[in-house]
C-alpha positions in Angstrom: 140.4 -62.5 -74.0 137.9 -59.8 -74.6 137.8 -57.0 -72.1 134.7 -56.7 -70.1 133.5 -53.2 -69.3 131.0 -52.7 -66.5 128.6 -49.9 -66.7 129.3 -47.5 -63.8 126.5 -47.1 -61.2 124.4 -44.0 -61.1 126.2 -42.9 -57.9 129.6 -43.2 -59.5 128.4 -41.0 -62.4 126.9 -38.2 -60.2 129.3 -38.3 -57.2 131.9 -36.0 -58.9 129.2 -33.3 -58.9 129.2 -33.3 -55.1 133.0 -32.8 -54.9 132.6 -29.1 -54.9 131.0 -29.0 -51.5 133.3 -27.8 -48.7 132.1 -29.8 -45.6 133.0 -27.1 -43.0 131.3 -24.3 -45.0 128.2 -26.5 -45.5 128.2 -27.3 -41.8 128.0 -23.6 -41.0 125.3 -23.0 -43.5 123.2 -25.9 -42.1 123.5 -24.5 -38.6 122.2 -21.1 -39.8 119.5 -22.6 -42.0 118.2 -24.6 -39.1 118.1 -21.5 -36.9 116.3 -19.7 -39.7 113.6 -22.3 -40.0 113.0 -22.5 -36.3 112.8 -18.7 -35.9 110.6 -18.3 -39.0 108.2 -21.0 -37.8 107.7 -19.1 -34.5 107.7 -15.5 -35.7 105.8 -16.1 -38.9 103.2 -18.7 -37.8 100.4 -16.1 -38.3 101.9 -14.6 -41.5 100.2 -17.0 -43.9 102.7 -19.2 -45.8 105.9 -17.4 -44.7 107.4 -20.5 -43.1 106.7 -22.6 -46.2 107.9 -19.9 -48.5 111.1 -19.5 -46.4 111.8 -23.2 -46.8 111.1 -23.0 -50.5 113.5 -20.1 -50.8 116.2 -22.1 -49.0 115.7 -25.0 -51.4 116.0 -22.6 -54.4 119.2 -21.1 -52.9 120.6 -24.7 -52.3 119.9 -25.5 -56.0 121.7 -22.3 -57.1 124.6 -23.1 -54.8 124.8 -26.7 -56.2 124.9 -25.4 -59.9 127.4 -22.6 -59.3 129.7 -24.9 -57.3 130.2 -26.9 -60.6 131.5 -23.7 -62.5 135.3 -23.3 -62.4 136.6 -19.9 -61.1 137.9 -19.2 -64.6 134.3 -19.3 -66.0 133.1 -17.1 -63.1 135.9 -14.6 -64.1 134.6 -14.6 -67.7 131.1 -13.3 -66.6 132.4 -10.5 -64.3 132.5 -7.7 -66.9 129.2 -8.6 -68.6 127.4 -9.0 -65.3 128.8 -5.7 -63.9 127.9 -3.8 -67.2 124.4 -5.3 -67.1 123.9 -4.3 -63.5 125.0 -0.7 -64.0 122.8 -0.4 -67.1 119.8 -1.6 -65.1 120.6 0.8 -62.3 120.6 3.7 -64.9 117.3 2.3 -66.2 115.9 2.4 -62.7 117.0 6.1 -62.4 115.2 7.0 -65.7 112.0 5.0 -65.5 112.0 2.8 -62.4 109.0 1.9 -60.2 108.6 4.1 -57.1 107.2 2.6 -53.8 107.1 4.3 -50.4 109.2 7.2 -51.8 112.0 5.0 -53.1 112.7 4.2 -56.8 114.4 0.8 -56.6 112.5 -1.5 -59.0 112.2 -2.1 -62.7 109.4 -3.8 -64.6 110.9 -6.1 -67.3 107.8 -8.3 -67.5 108.6 -9.2 -63.9 109.5 -6.7 -61.2 113.2 -6.9 -60.3 115.5 -4.9 -58.0 118.7 -4.4 -60.0 120.8 -3.3 -57.0 120.8 -6.9 -55.8 122.8 -7.9 -58.8 125.6 -5.6 -57.7 126.1 -7.5 -54.4 127.7 -10.2 -56.5 128.7 -8.3 -59.6 130.8 -5.7 -57.7 133.3 -8.1 -56.1 133.4 -10.2 -59.3 134.3 -7.1 -61.3 136.9 -5.8 -59.0 138.5 -9.2 -58.6 138.6 -9.5 -62.4 140.2 -6.0 -62.7 143.0 -6.7 -60.2 143.6 -10.1 -61.6 144.2 -8.5 -65.0 146.7 -6.1 -63.3 148.5 -8.7 -61.2 152.2 -8.1 -60.9 152.0 -4.5 -62.1 149.6 -2.8 -59.7 150.0 1.0 -59.5 148.1 3.7 -57.6 146.2 4.4 -60.8 144.8 0.8 -60.8 143.4 1.3 -57.3 141.9 4.7 -58.5 140.2 2.9 -61.4 138.9 0.3 -58.9 137.5 3.1 -56.7 135.7 4.6 -59.8 134.3 1.2 -60.7 132.9 0.9 -57.2 131.7 4.5 -56.9 129.4 4.3 -60.0 127.0 1.6 -58.7 127.2 2.8 -55.1 126.2 6.3 -56.1 123.3 5.1 -58.3 122.0 2.9 -55.5 122.3 5.7 -52.9 120.3 7.9 -55.3 117.3 5.5 -55.3 117.7 5.9 -52.2 118.7 2.6 -50.7 121.3 3.1 -47.9 121.3 -0.5 -46.8 122.1 -2.1 -50.1 124.6 0.7 -51.0 126.5 -0.1 -47.7 126.7 -3.8 -48.6 127.9 -3.2 -52.1 130.4 -0.6 -50.8 131.7 -3.1 -48.1 132.1 -5.9 -50.7 134.0 -3.6 -53.1 136.2 -2.0 -50.5 137.2 -5.4 -49.2 138.5 -6.4 -52.7 140.5 -3.2 -53.0 141.9 -3.7 -49.5 142.8 -7.4 -50.1 144.4 -6.4 -53.4 147.1 -4.6 -51.5 145.9 -1.1 -50.7 148.3 0.6 -48.3 147.4 1.1 -44.7 148.5 4.7 -45.1 145.5 5.3 -47.3 143.1 3.2 -45.1 143.8 4.7 -41.7 143.0 8.4 -42.4 139.4 7.9 -43.5 138.9 5.4 -40.6 140.2 8.0 -38.2 138.0 10.7 -39.7 135.0 8.5 -39.4 135.7 7.7 -35.7 136.2 11.4 -35.0 132.9 12.2 -36.8 131.0 9.7 -34.7 132.5 11.1 -31.4 131.6 14.6 -32.4 128.1 13.5 -33.4 127.5 11.9 -30.0 128.9 15.0 -28.1 126.9 17.6 -30.1 123.8 15.4 -30.6 121.4 17.8 -28.8 122.2 20.7 -31.1 122.7 18.7 -34.3 119.4 16.8 -33.9 117.4 19.8 -32.7 114.2 20.7 -34.7 114.8 22.7 -37.8 118.5 21.7 -38.1 119.3 20.1 -41.5 122.4 18.3 -42.6 123.2 19.1 -46.2 125.1 15.8 -46.9 122.2 13.5 -46.0 118.5 13.2 -46.9 116.0 14.1 -44.2 115.1 10.4 -43.5 118.7 9.4 -43.2 119.4 12.2 -40.7 116.3 11.1 -38.7 117.6 7.6 -38.6 120.9 8.7 -37.1 119.3 11.0 -34.6 116.8 8.3 -33.6 119.7 5.9 -33.0 121.3 8.4 -30.7 118.1 8.9 -28.7 115.2 6.7 -29.7 113.1 8.0 -26.7 112.5 11.3 -28.5 109.9 9.6 -30.7 109.1 6.3 -28.9 105.9 5.7 -30.8 107.2 6.9 -34.1 110.7 6.6 -35.6 112.2 5.3 -32.4 109.6 2.5 -32.0 111.6 -0.1 -34.0 114.8 0.3 -32.0 113.1 0.4 -28.6 111.0 -2.7 -29.2 114.0 -4.6 -30.6 116.1 -3.8 -27.5 113.1 -4.7 -25.2 112.7 -8.1 -26.9 116.4 -9.0 -26.8 116.7 -7.8 -23.2 113.6 -9.7 -22.1 115.0 -12.9 -23.4 117.6 -12.9 -20.5 120.3 -15.6 -20.5 118.3 -18.6 -21.6 115.4 -17.0 -23.4 111.6 -17.4 -23.0 111.5 -20.6 -25.0 110.5 -21.6 -28.5 107.1 -20.0 -29.5 106.9 -18.3 -26.1 108.1 -14.8 -27.1 105.5 -12.3 -25.8 107.0 -9.3 -27.7 107.0 -11.3 -30.8 103.6 -12.9 -30.6 101.8 -9.8 -29.3 103.2 -8.1 -32.4 105.2 -5.4 -30.6 108.3 -6.2 -32.8 107.9 -4.6 -36.2 109.0 -6.5 -39.3 109.6 -9.5 -37.1 110.0 -11.9 -40.0 112.3 -9.7 -42.0 114.7 -7.0 -40.8 114.0 -7.4 -37.1 113.8 -11.2 -36.9 117.0 -11.2 -34.7 114.9 -9.5 -31.9 112.4 -12.4 -32.1 115.3 -14.9 -32.0 116.9 -13.2 -29.1 113.7 -13.1 -27.1 113.0 -16.8 -27.4 116.6 -18.2 -27.2 118.2 -15.6 -25.0 121.9 -14.7 -24.6 123.0 -18.3 -25.1 121.1 -18.5 -28.4 122.5 -15.2 -29.6 126.1 -16.4 -28.8 125.5 -19.6 -30.7 124.2 -17.7 -33.6 127.2 -15.3 -33.6 129.4 -18.4 -33.4 127.7 -19.8 -36.5 128.2 -16.6 -38.4 131.8 -16.3 -37.2 132.5 -19.9 -38.3 131.1 -19.2 -41.7 133.1 -16.0 -42.2 136.4 -17.6 -40.9 135.9 -20.6 -43.2 135.3 -18.3 -46.2 138.5 -16.4 -45.3 140.4 -19.7 -45.1 139.1 -20.6 -48.5 140.4 -17.2 -49.7 143.8 -17.9 -48.2 144.1 -21.3 -49.9 142.8 -20.1 -53.3 145.1 -20.8 -56.2 144.7 -17.4 -58.1 144.5 -13.8 -57.2 141.0 -13.6 -58.7 139.8 -16.4 -56.5 141.5 -15.0 -53.4 139.9 -11.6 -53.8 136.5 -12.9 -54.6 136.4 -15.3 -51.7 137.7 -12.6 -49.3 135.0 -10.2 -50.5 132.2 -12.8 -50.2 133.4 -13.5 -46.6 133.2 -9.8 -45.8 129.8 -9.6 -47.4 128.5 -12.3 -45.0 130.1 -10.4 -42.1 128.6 -7.1 -43.2 125.1 -8.6 -43.5 125.2 -10.1 -40.0 127.0 -7.2 -38.3 124.7 -4.5 -39.7 121.5 -6.4 -39.0 122.4 -7.4 -35.5 123.7 -3.9 -34.8 120.6 -2.1 -36.0 118.3 -4.4 -34.1 120.4 -4.0 -30.9 120.4 -0.2 -31.2 124.1 0.3 -32.0 123.6 1.1 -35.7 121.0 3.0 -37.6 118.0 1.1 -39.1 118.9 0.6 -42.8 116.9 -2.4 -43.9 119.5 -5.2 -44.1 118.3 -8.8 -43.7 120.0 -11.4 -41.5 121.4 -14.1 -43.8 119.5 -17.4 -43.8 117.2 -16.1 -41.0 115.2 -13.2 -42.5 112.4 -13.8 -44.9 113.2 -12.7 -48.5 113.6 -14.6 -51.8 115.9 -12.1 -53.6 118.4 -12.0 -50.7 118.3 -15.8 -50.5 119.2 -16.1 -54.2 122.2 -13.8 -53.6 123.3 -15.9 -50.7 123.0 -19.1 -52.8 125.2 -17.5 -55.5 127.8 -16.4 -53.0 128.0 -19.8 -51.4 128.2 -21.5 -54.8 131.2 -19.3 -55.7 132.9 -20.2 -52.4 132.3 -23.9 -53.0 133.7 -23.5 -56.5 136.9 -21.8 -55.3 137.3 -24.5 -52.6 136.9 -27.2 -55.1 139.5 -25.7 -57.4 142.1 -25.6 -54.6 141.5 -29.3 -53.8 141.8 -30.3 -57.5 145.2 -28.5 -57.8 146.4 -30.3 -54.6 145.4 -33.7 -56.0 
């Protein structure tokens, strides 16, 4: 009897493509995307097409996430070195003949204007995870030193632009890989202790260190001003302290329950600067209050914890280090943005993931999520 073969349905043919989506990670992302759309609708209603553009950027990021989720971690590992080399080469090109805007040289014209430092947010953890995977089983102090050099090159080039916010994010992603690779606590604790001591001394001697005419040789003038403004924003309430003061007023005025959707007076009377980008957390806090802020922090915490869980379950050292670094990247984004808006960290221009307006940052987030989905999928395939 002749065998009869039925043509598989369209869903049966495409359903394996959706196997790379981690349900818990996707749930966290959907919570944050929903909060982002609500906040952008309110804070950006008089900013032309910002709400529509934000939704479009999310769809683009979702498409990137879907595509990258289908790429096995072994393939991701293969692009680590070329992507890192390309990113560093572009940073050098920026230093030589980049475009300068508002005193910063961060962009490059290649037919379209690009910001190469964004590439390193993904390329840096990829490269270091690749390096330590190659050295697995025979790690020596020299290997960690090489990793530190690989990290220092792009971070130094980005700081020179200058772009303190992006350099901090790249540094955090790189250091997390080095730490997860097995760096000894004996090497971690001394610089942490020095940093804490430096902060304490800065707070104690702030009046003399931030007095007129005093210059810190290790920082640029604008970086020194940001730190001094953080310590006492009331010294220049209508100038450099305006951002911090208005952010704190907006968050505080939201109270426990918030003023309600579309009811934020600080937001809609335009007291909050950059209310659709770097300071959108102040607009969110004003309208949704302490309860809304706690729910947002819960959503970010859930995302980071799920990403760390994916790292723990990853089948290879490369996957573990990459997933761990991406988890810390999300944490750094959220912590630095919320900290600077709340007045506990200097203003460094870091967006709030999925909430702030910005196409380039959204693409980076889509890439990171796709890689996490890919690593999660590889774990489930090995189990089955």
